[in-house]
N, C-alpha and C positions, 0 to 999 in steps of 0.2 A: 692477151685475152680480152682486154677492154674493147678492142675494135671488133672482136667477134660478137660480144654482147650488144654493142651498138648496132651492128648489122642485123642481128636477130630481132632487136627491138624495132628497127625500121621495117623489116619484113612483116613483123607482127602487126604494126600499125597499118601497113598497106592492106594486109589481109582483113583487118577489122573494118577498114573503110569499105572493102568489097562486101562485107556482111551488113553494112549500114549501121555500124555501132560507133562511129566517130573515130577520130585519129588518135585517141589516147589509150586504146585497149591493145594489149599484147596477146598474141595467139600462141598457146603452147603447142608442142608437137601433137599430131593427130593421135587419137586414142580409140580403142575399140569400145570404150565405155559409152553407156547411154547418156551420161552426163559429161559434157565438154565444158571446161572452165577456162575463161579468159580473164585477164586482169589488166589493171593499169601498170605501166612500167614500174618495176621495183617491188611488185607484189607477187612475183612468180612463185616464190616458195609457198606462200599462203594458198595460192591457186592450186598448186600441185597437191598439197595436203588435203584440200577440200575434194579434189577430183578423185584421190585415192579412196576416200571414205564415202563418196556420194552414192555409188552403186549399192553398197551394203545398206545405207540409210534408205534408199529408194525401195529395196527389197523388203525391208522391215515395215515400211509404210504400206506396201502392197499387201501385207498380211491382213490388213483391215479392209481390203477392197477385193475380196475373192470373187472370181468369175466376172470381173469387170474389166473394161479396156484399160490399158496402161499407156503412158506416154512413150512414143517411139524414141525421142531424143529431147534432151533438155540442155539449153545453153545457159550457163551461169556466168555473170560478169561481176568481178570483184573490184570495188572502188575503195578509195581511202575514206572519203567523207560522204555522209549521207546526202549532202547537197547535190552530189553527182548522180544520184539514182534517177533523177528526172531526165537525165540526158541519155539513158539507156534506150528508152523508147520515147522520144520527144513528143510524139503525137498522143501518148497516153499520160505521160507525166508520172508523178509519185506524190503521195501525201508528204507535207513538209516535216512531219514528225517521224516518218518511217525510217527504220534502220535496214530494212530489206523490202523488196518488192517482187511480186510474181505476176506474170501475165499468162494464166493457164492456157488460153486459146492459142498463144504464140509459142508456148514452151520455153519462155524466157524468164530468168530469175536474176535479180540484182542483190548483191550482198555488200553492205558497207562495214568497214572496220570500226568506225567511230562516228558519232554525231556530236560535233562540237568538242567539248571536253570529255564526253562520256565514251568510254571504250567498251565495245561489245564483243562477245564471243562469236566469231564468224560461223563456227560449226552449228551452234544453236540456231542462228539466223538461217543458215542453209537448210537445216531440217524443217524449220517452219515453212519456208517458201517451197521446198520440194513437196511437202504435204499439200500445199495449195494446188500445185501443178498436177500432182497425182490424183487428187479428188476431182479437179476440173476435167481431166481426161476420162476418169471413171464415170462421171455423171455429166458428160458433155451434152447429152440430149435432154437434160433435166434442168429446170430453173431452180438451182440450189439456193436457198436463202443464205444471206451473208453470215448470219450467226452460226450456221452449220459449218460453213467454210472456215471461219475463224476458230471455232471450237475444235474442229478436227485438226487444224494445223497446230494448235496449242498442244493437243494430245501427243504430238510427235516431236515437240521441241523441248518440253519440260522447262520452259522459261518462267519459273515461279519468281514472283517479285513481291516485296513487302508493300509497295504501293497498291498492287492489285488486291492483296489481302485486306488492306485498309479500306479500299473502295467497297469491297464486298461486305465488310463489317459495317460500314456506314449505311449501305443499302439495307442491311438486316435491321439495324437499330432504328433507323429513321424511315423505314417502310418506303424505300426509294427504288424498289424493284420495277424495272420496265416491263410492262405486259408483253407477252410473246408476240402479239399481233403488231406491236409497235416497235419491236426490237430492230428490225432491218432499217427502219427510218431513223434510228438513233445513232447512225454512223456519220456525223457531219464532217465537214472539211476541217474543223478545228480540233486540236488534240484533246483539250480538256473535256469538252462535252462527250467525246467518244469514249472516254475511259470507262464509264459505267457500262456502255454497250459491249465493249471488248471483254471486260471482266465478267459480265453476266454470260456472254456467249461461251467463254472458256469454261466457266464453272458448270453451266447447264449441260454442255456436251460431255464434259468429264463425268458428270453424274450419270448420263445415259450409258457411257462406256463401262461404268462400274456396276450398274444397277442389277444386271442379270434379268432373267425371264420373269421373275415374280417380284411382287412388292413385299420383300422380306429382308429385314436387316441382316439376317444370317446368310442370305444369298448375295454374296458380293459379285457374282457373275464371273464367267470365264471369258467375257468379251465377245462370245459368239452371237448373242442376241443383237448386240450393237453392229457387228459385221453383217449379219443377215438383214438388219434394218437398212443399212446402206446399200446392200445388194438389191433389195426389193425396190428401193428408190431408183437405182440405176436401171432396173428392168421395167420402169414405167409406173410403179405404184406411187400414189400420193404420200405425203409425209404422214398424214393421219392413218391411212390404210396400213402402211408399213409399221408404224408405231403400234397400232392396235394388234396387228398380227404377231409382232415380236415381243412387245412389252405388256400387252393386255390393256392398254389405255391409249387414247389419242394424244397428240402432242400437248393439247391444253391440260389434260389430266396429268401428264408427266411433268409439265411445267409447275403445276400446283404442288405436286409431290416434291419437286426440287426446291420450291420456295419454302416448304416446311422444313426440309433438310437444312437449308441455308439458315433459317431461324434457329434451328437446333444447334448448329455449329457455332454461330456467331452471336447469338442472343441468349438462349436458354442455358447452354453449357457454360459460358463465362460466369453467369450469375451463380451457378452451383459451385464454381471454383473459387468464389470470393472467400468463403470460409477457409478453404485450404490455403489460400494465399495469406490470410491473416495468421493462421497457425505457423506457416513457414516464416513469415516476417517476425513473429514472436520468438521462434526458435533461433533465428539469425541474431536478433537483439540479445537474447540470453547468452548465446555463444560469444557474441562480441563483448558483453559485460564480463563474462568469465575470463576471456582472454585478456581484457584490459586489467582486471583485478590481479591476475596472475603476473602480468607484466610489471605492475606497480610493486607487487611483493618481491619479485625477482630483483628489481632495482634497489629496493630497500635492503634486501639481504646482501646484495653486492656492495652497497655503501658500508654496511656493518662490517663485512669481511675486509674491506679496504682499510677502515679505521683500525681494526684489530691488527692487520698486518703492519700498518704504520706504527702502532704502539709497540709491537713486538720488535720491530727494527730499532726503534729509539731505545728500548731497554737493552737490546744486545749491544748497541754502539756506545751508549752513554751511561748505561746503568740506571737510567731514569725513565719514567713513563713519558711518552710523548706529550701527554697533557698533564702539566703540573698544577697543583692547586694554587690559587692566588695567595700572596703573602698577607699576613694579618696586618691590618691597618687600625691603629687605635682610634676609637671614636672621639671626635673633637668635643671638648668640654667634659662634662660629667659623664662618667661611664654608666650607661643605663643598667649594666649588669653588675655594677659594684654592689657589695653586700651592704644593706642598710641596717641601722640600729634596730629597727622594729622587726627585722627578719632574723635576729639572733635567737639562738635556742635559750640562752641564759637570760633571765629577766634583768633589766637594768638596775643599777644600784639605787636604792631608795634613800633619799636624803631626808634625814629627820629634822 
């Protein structure tokens, strides 16, 4: 069976060269799926699992893109390390910090299993990159801002991270929100400066998807205003026109509303929770003190019981208590407790 696997790997590498993907990618059997997954040798099982789930994920993403064009076919390339992502389309390259890459105009996606020592979930990455390709096909005739692309992809990957939450909290506390007009220019080639732009894009688009038609906290939305917003953009409307029509405000107004929501979540709300945190801390300390006191008492009782058992055993065996009183030792010299003459009841003899 080993020689069969080797022959298949050679055939796959030759086929990948024909597709211009380099000699390290193995091609799986042809599929009727719209998503065809190839991989580096040794990753065939992962590629097969991704291909089985890809169509369902693509259909779920398409629910947000009603009445808009869909990608005809998507090619996914799975690599071990993120450093190989740049080789999938050498003329395009890939950001050095990326764990996945998408070229919506080419219908090509790259998924890496790990970046250095960090291991990533390939399905999460695939959902993110498929969303990029799906939105690119739906809004192919529109100049879609980068923040909308990134935010939409995040909505379909669910890749929550503590680092991103910390970034948003820092932006709320230190008033570091990037204005919407400058957001697209805030995706530099370095990873660290881009973190704020990514975090803001993800959260803002998530806010739009949940907002609903009206500015009402009780109206958490059924996602249809957001879907119609994307549909209007796909049919040629500007961002402001589509936002005004579906949300009742232009993008700038929605952005200010989101900024207030961010402050509420990461600034005002935590202050209100400080008192609750103090009460919880006090309750924990009281519970710990009670538990410690009970533990000490149980130890003391256990020692008493042990001493009693030892004494009972000594009495049973030897007829004496295990702890005998010390023998009387005479006080050296004059006995301080000896009876003195002046302490006698009878008066001393009087000498005439």
